[in-house]
N, C-alpha and C positions, 0 to 999 in steps of 0.2 A: 504494500500500500504506500502510495506517495505521501510525503509530508506536505503540509501547507507551504505555499511559496511565500517567503518574506519579500519586503521591498527590494528592488534591484537597482544597482547603480545606473543602469541604462536609462531609467526614468529621468535622471538628472539632466540628460542631454536635451530634453524637451521642456519647453515652457508650459506652465499651467496658469490659466487665466479664468477667474470666476468659476473655479471648480472644473474647468474643461481643459483637456489636453490641447496644445496648440502645435500645429504642424505647418511649416512654411508660412508662419505668421497668421494662420487662420485657425480659429477655434474649431474643434472637431465637429460639433453639430452643423456648423455652417459649411465646413468642408464636405461633409456627407451630402448636404443639399446641393452644393456646387457640382459634385461628381454625379449626383443624380440617383445613385442606388448603392446598396450594400450587397455583398461584401466588396471591399476594395483594398488594394495596396496603395499606400502613399509614401513617397520618398521625398525627404526634405533636402532641397538642393543646398541650403546653407550649411547643414550638417555634413554633407558630402564635401563641400568646399573646405570646411574647418578641418576635416580629417586629412585631406590632401595637403593643406597648408601645414599641418602638424608634421607630416612626413617630410615635406620640403625643408622645414626648419631643422629637422633632426638628422636627415641623411646627407651624406656628402653630395655636393652639387655635381660631382663627376659621375654619380650613379644615376642611370636612367630609370624612371619610374613608369612601369607599364600597368595597364588595367587588364586583368584577366576577365574577359567579357562573359564567360560562362557563369560567373557569380550573379549577374543581372544583365540580361541582354535587351532590356526594354530600350527601344530606339532613342527615346528622349533622354534616358539616363546615359546611354553610350555617347550621344552627341554632347551632352553637358560635360561628362568626365573627360572626353577626348580633348577638350579645349584646355585642360589643366594638367594633363600627363604627357609623357614623351612617346607613348606608343600604346597599341592595343594588341592583345593576344587573343586569337580566336581559335575555336575548336571544331568548326564545321564550315561548309560552304555557305550555309545560311547566315552564320555569324559574320563571315567575311563580307557578304553583301551589306549587312547592317553597318559594319565599320566603314566600308567605302561610301555608303549613302550618307554617313555622318560627316563625311569630308576628311576622314583620316587619310594621310598620304600613304600610298602603298609601301613606301620606304620604311614606314613606322608600324607596319602590321606584321605579326608573325603568326603562323598557322601550325598548331600541334594537334595530334590525335592519332590513335593507333590503327585506325581502319579507314584512312582517307580513300575515297573512291577515285576511279580514273577521272571521272568528270570533275571532282573537286581538285585533283592535282592539275588538270588542264586549266581550270579556273584560276588557281593560285599562280601558276606559271605565267599565264596571260596577263594577270593583274600585276605581276612582278613583286609579289609579297615574299617575305622570308618564310621558307617551308622548313619546319623542324622534322627532319627525316627520322622515321622510327623503325625502319626495316630495310633489308636488302631488296625486297620487292619494290619498295618505293623508289629506291635508287635506280633500279632498272627501268621502272615506269617513267620516272622523271627524265632519264637520259633519252628515252624514245620521244617523249613529249617535247623536250627541248629541241631535238632534231626536226620534229614535224613543224614546230612553230618558228624555227630558226632563232631560238632564244637560249640564253644561258640561265637555267633555273637558279634562283638565289636559295641557298640551302645552309642550314646548320644541322648538326647531329644531336638529336635528343639522346642523352646517355642514361641508361639504367645503371646507377652507381652500385658499388659493392658495399653500401652502408645504407641505413635508414635514418629518417628524421625522428629522433627519440621523442616520445610523448606527443606525437601528432595524432589528430583525430582520424586521418586517413593516410596510410603509408603508400606512397606512389613511386617509391624507388627502393632498391635493395632486395636481394633474393630474386626468385622468379617473378617477373611482372610482365604484363602485356604492354607496358609503356616503354618506349625507347628501345635502344640497342644496348645489350649488355656491355659493360665497360671493356671486357676482355675481347669483344668482337669489333670494337671500334677501329683498331689499326687495319684490319682486313677491309672494313667498309671504306675507310679513307683511301686505301689503295685502289679499290674498285672505282671510287668517285674520280680519281685523278684522270681517268681516261674518258669521263662521261660528259665533258663540256659544261661543268658546273661552275657557278660563282659561289665558292665555299666561303662562309663568313664566320663560323664558330660553333659553339656548343650551347646546349640547353640542358639544364638539370633541374628536376623538380622532385625533391625527396619526400615531401608530405605536406599536409595542410592542417589548418585549425590547431595551431600550437601556441600555447600561452607561456612557454618557457624560453626566455631569451637565450639562455646558455645553450639549449638544444639547437636553436636556430643558428646561433653563431658557429657552433661546432659543424653543423651541416654545411654552412657557407664556406668555412675553411676547407673542409674535406672536398667539397665540390670544386673549389678553386684549385686545390692541389691536384686533384684528378685531371681536371682540364689542362693544367700546366704540363703534366706528364704526357698526356695524349697529344698535346700540341707541340711537343719538343722539336719536331722537324718542320713545323708549319707556324711557329710562333709569330712570324712577321705578317702572316695572312689573316690571323684571328682579329676580327673587328667587333665581334659580338659574343659576350659570355653572359648568358641568362642564368643566374643563380637560383631562380625560382622564388618562392615566397614562403608560404606557411604561416604568416602572421595571423594569429587567432583573435577572436573577440569573446568576452565572457557571456555565456548563456545562462548559467545555473548558479544557485547560491554557493558561495565559497570560492568561486573562480575570481582571480585577480587580473585586471587588465594587463596587457603586455607592456613591459618596460622597453621603450625604444632606445634608451641611452646606451646600453652595452652593444646592441645591434649596430648602432651608428658608429661606435668606436671600432668595432670589428671591421665594418665596411671601410672606414678610413684606412685601416691597416691593409686591407686587401687592395684598395685603390693604389696605394704606394707600391705594393708588391707587383701588381699588374703593370705598372709603368715600366718595370724592369723586365718582367717575364713575357709580357704580351703588350709591347709598346703601342700598338694600334687598336687595342681592344677597349670597348666600353662595357663596363659591368651593368647588368640590368637586374632589377628586382621586379617580380611579377606578382601583383596583389589584386585580389578581387573582393572577397568577403571583408577584408580589413578596411577597404575604402567605402563600401556601400552598406555593409551589414547593419550597423547601428543607426543608420540614417533612415531606415524603413520600418513601417508598421503595417500590420494587417488588421483590418477593421471589419467586424461582422455585427449584426444586430440581433438582440435577443427577441425571439419569436414567442417563446413560451417559458413559463417557470413551472417546473413539475416537482412535486414532493413524492418520492418513492421510498416507502418504509423508513422514513426519518431522514432521508438524504435529499438535498436540493440539486436538481439538474437545471442549468440554464441552457435551453435549447436555442441554437442560433441558426442563421441562414448561411453560415460558412463552416468549413471543416477541412478534413484531410485532403479532399479533392483539390482544394486551393492551397493548402499549407501542409504538405506531407511532413516536413521536418518538425513542425510544432506538435504534430500528433504523435511523434516519437517513432515514426516508421521510416526514417531516412538516416539509418546508421546507428541509432541508439541501441545499445545492448540492454540497459536498464532504463526504462522510460523516466524522464524528468521533465518538469514543466518549464517551458519558456516563461520569461516574465510577462505577466498578464495583468490587465486592469480594466475597470469600467471607465472609459475615457471621458464620459460626460459627468462623472461624479468622483473626480480625482481627490477632492478634499474631504470626502466622507470616510468614516472609519470602516475598516473591514470587520464586519460583525458576524459573518457566518462562513462556514466551509461549504463550498459548492463545487460541482463539476460542470465545466463548460463543454458542451457537446454540439455536434452539427446535425444536419438533416439526413445523413446517410443511414441506410439500413445495415449497419455494422457496428459492433462495440469498439472497433478501432477508431471510430470517428470521435476523437477525444482531444480537445485543444487545451484543456486544463483539468487536471485530476485533483480534486479536493484542495482547491485553492481558497485562501482567505480573501474575501471580497466584500464590498457593501452588498446589501440585499438587492440582487439584480431584479429588474422588472422588464417586461416586454417593452421594446422600444429603445432600451439602453444600448449603448455602443461598446462592445467588447474590443479591447486593443491587445494584440499580441506584439510585443516589442522584439527587437533583434531580427527583423523580418526583411531587411533590405537585400539579402543574398540568399540564393537557393530557395526561393519562395514559389512564385507563380510558375516559373519555367521548369521547376524541379518537381512539380506535383501532377497527379493524374487527373487533369481537369475534366476529362470526358467521363469519369467514373459515375455511373448512375444517371448520366445525361442532365445533370444540373447545370445552370448557366455558369460561364467562367467569371472570375473576378475582373473588375476594372483595375487599371493601374494608372497612377497619376504622379507626375513630378511637380512638386509645389515649392 
């Protein structure tokens, strides 16, 4: 049984005015009226800007900051973020089109993914974006595409390192993985690429995600840099791009502490100095998604019914796991825990009862908040799920049971 959820630090990022949560300068009830329906996601552009500004102040100016678009591919969000970062990392042909539509220069787009189709590879070569090669098959396909288009594909090698990002929510490197080329196979891949007519630019490593431990991130960055340096020993003057990945996490649950950027910044300053000697033409890249947009977004649904079942209160809403799979606990959680949750039009009222916030779906998995302490919710009230700016709408089974999709708004 889950414990009641105490107040969460993420609530402090948003203003409260006259008892109502304020998003993008607009009180939540008014925002719901402007959007026209619930449920919806709302992303606060000022909070996104604040987070990017925090990163800019902390990180060395020599390090390029990229946005990992898979975290939130909403076109308006991508267009807004693109103006404030140095590049966009995409993971499909569809995302590539969104990035190009947002006005991002092809020079500043990189494309990763373990199963790029022939059509996607053609699209990427024609657009002249940087392709993170993840297999020998891709090298052979890209060589043929380059010849057919009379172009030199821009490529980097995504490396599956021989280490993991400790304490990460999802481990995406180390051991057997579907991502990238095993480090020990990279020399053979480089040899094959030399005859393929490629514009080789460097390496991409992404060891893991959602990490709140600065020392683990620093260790992974150092190991990634050292591995890339060894592999580039004979090509150090040609390396122009070294993507060290990201992994910066945000706190979701009670007891989690926000990530300390200071040691990461110090570590990157050291790596920049080392790169100036080992790879004099290379620019280091940090690739972040969740960390940029996650805390700037909320999911809002409306209470439709209040039910008392054998002494327990259920607040039945018009939203649920089909819109926000992660908050329901079905997107990687082993033991279900509540995202921070509140009644957004009654923020100043005391939490007087324990209730469960559920959705309209015919499954007990449709649970947004399990036994959370809230004000006594009533039909018409607006339930807010915080930490919802990343892996929300696009990571959820929106067609499940054929309910309408949520609206998304950048405010």
